[in-house]
N, C-alpha and C positions, 0 to 999 in steps of 0.2 A: 437718267441715264441711266444708269445700276438693273430700275424697274423695267426699263423699255430692256435689257440684255438678258434677265434670264426669264424676261416674256419669249422674249424672240428664242432663249435656247429649249425655252419648254415645249414651243411651236413647231422645233425644229425633230424633239425627239416622241412630240404624236404625230408629224408627217412621215418620220422613217420608222413607225411601227406600223403607219397605216398604207406604206410599200411596204413592208413584206407580211405582212394578211393578204395583199393583191396579188401579189410575186406567189403565194404562195395558194391562191384559190387560183389565179390565173394562168401560170405560166408564167409571167412574163412581166416586168416592172414596167411599170409608172410614167410615161414622158411627163406628164401635168397635172400633179397629184392636185389638184385646188378641184377640177373635176371632179373625184373621187372624194372628196372634202364636201360635195356641194350637193353627189347622190344620198349620201345619210343623212342630209341635215332637212330636217323635216321644218315646214311652215312654222311650227310653233317655236324656235331657235330662231330663225332666221333673220335678215337683219335690212331695213326696205335702200335700194340700190338707188331707183330713181323714180317719180311720180307713179309712186304706191307700190312698185315691184319686186318683190325678196328675193333676197339668192338662194329660197329655196329649191330643194328638188323634182319641183312640180313639171316643168318644161323641159327636163333629164325625165321625167317618167314619158312623159308626151311621149316623147321620142326616141325611146328604148319601148316601149309600147307598137310600134308600128315597126320599127326594124326586128326586135326578133318574134312580131306578127309573119314577119318576108322573109324570117329565117324559116321556120316551122315550118311554112308552108314550103319552102322549094324542098326541105328536107322530105317532108310527106309527100309529094310530087314525085319526087325520084324514088321514094320508097317503094308505093303503092302506082305501080303505072298505070294500072289497070282499074281502077277504083275510080268511081263516080265525084263531081266537086261536093255533092251532096255525105258521103263520105269523110272528104277532105278536110272540109269546113267542120266538123263534128267534131272531128278526131283533133284540130288544129285549136279549137275550145278547150278542147277538156285537160289540151297543154298550156294553156295561154290561159287558165282561167285564174280566180285572184285562190281559191282554195288551195291549188297546185304551186301556183309562184308564190302562196307565204312557206308552204314546206319547201320549196327548194330554198327561197331567202333562210330558215333556218337553217336547213342542212349544209348549207357555205356559212354559217355563222354572219350574214349578214345582219341578220336581227337584232346580236348584239354588238354592229356600227352605228345604229344609229342614235343621231343626235335629237335630241324630243323633252318636250317640257309639255305634257298635257294632266300630270298631278293623276294617273291612275286611271284620266278619259281616255284609251288607249284607242284608235281607232281599229277594225276589224282584216281592214286591209292597207294597212302601215309596212309591212314589210312586205310585201309582195308589191307593194308600189316601188319600194325601194330601189325593190330587184331589177325593175324595171325601170330604173332611174341609172342605176350601176351599167347596166346592160349601151343604157342612153351614151354614158360615162365614158364606156370604153371605145363607142363607134367612133365618136369624136377627138378620142384622143388614137386611139390605133386603126381607122378604119374597115366597110365591113369587110374584109376578106377575113381580119385580124379574131372582129366579134363572130362572123360564125365562125369560124373555129373551135371557139371559147364552147360557147352553146351548143353544137354540133357534140365535140371528141368529151368535154367538159362536164357540158350540161346534159343533152339526152341522151347520150351513150353509158356515161358513167351514174346517173340519177332516177331516170325516166324508165318505168320497161313500157316499150311502145307496146305491146302485144296485151298485157294488162289493160290500160289505158282504155287501147281498142273497143276491149270488151267492158267496160264501165261508164254508166251515162251519165257523168256529171252534167248535161244541157236542161238546168232546172227549168226554164222556160217552156223546150219544148215539154218536156215530160207534164208539168203545168195545163201547157194547151193540149194533149194529148187525152190529161185524166178527162179535163172540162169535157170535150167536144165526146169524148167517149159516155161523160153523166150527165147530156145535153146541157151544158151548165154554160153563161154568158161570161164567156171571160175579157177583163177589161187592165191595161196597162197605160196607166193613165203617168203625161207630166204634167207634175203640178206646180212645181217652181224649177226655176233656173239660177244660182246665186252665185254671183261672181262676172269676170267677162273675163275674155280669154281662155290661156290654158288653163286658170284656175276656176273657171266657173266648174261646178256641180248643179247636177242634174238629181232631182228629188220625184221620184216615181214610187206609184204604190199601185200594191196587187189589187185589183176589184172583183170580184164571184157573184153572181146575181146580185149586184148593184149595191154590194157589201167588202165594206176595206178590209182586206186579210193582213195587209203587210206594210210595210215602209222601206224607201231603201234613195243613200245617199252617198255618190262618187263622181269621179272628174271624170268618167267613161258613161254616157247612158247606157250602154249595151251591158256594163256592170252590174250598174246601178241595177237593170229589168233582172239582169240572172240573180243578184243577190237578193230581191225582192221577193223572187220565184223562189228560192230556196226557202227563204221564210217562211212563204204561204205553203211550204209543204210540209213543211216540220211544223209547224201549225194545224194543219191537216190532219196529220200521223198523230201529231198529239188526239188529236181527236178519235185517234179508229177508224179514219181514212185510209185507206191500203189506196196504193195505187200499183 
């Protein structure tokens, strides 16, 4: 009984610190702290709930990805009333790509809140994935309007320079496609494997140029796996003094 008391006391103290952090980051107090705890819980420390499903942040990441994409899309739609769909899509992808989300996670201190047990083998997308899960948690806890207000007022307007992003090319897949078209090289993005099922399913993508495999990447988002594989391919080719 005494052990349960101290465990409960420790949990309450941990929850209080997390609530304070969320209040500082978001400007509001969480109503359901368990959602945010789950948002920062990597699958490596998650426990099984039912039928092999774990209480990790992967489902919240899936939700947050969709919500964040919709918010950014509407913001850009209003900000650039005379730009076409292609322009808007490119700028949105530069805002919600893995590298940008990793930076935002670090700026907000989300990287310090993640619970994991990876023994040094940390995936490059972990911080960005937690950021998306955080957005998913806010959406379930506070609804779309509050989530939209947080993303626009506390993320985009404070931490992002839209003009700079507009003029920065981070669409690695398009960059690689343009290079191969210019050099008349055959390029393929190959889906090698699908690992797992449902929201936890991961896509293994390879980049192949002239029949030679250049790079591999794996992610729960096929689009991001392709972008990361393209980025790795570009880095490899640039290392061989092939300029884009």
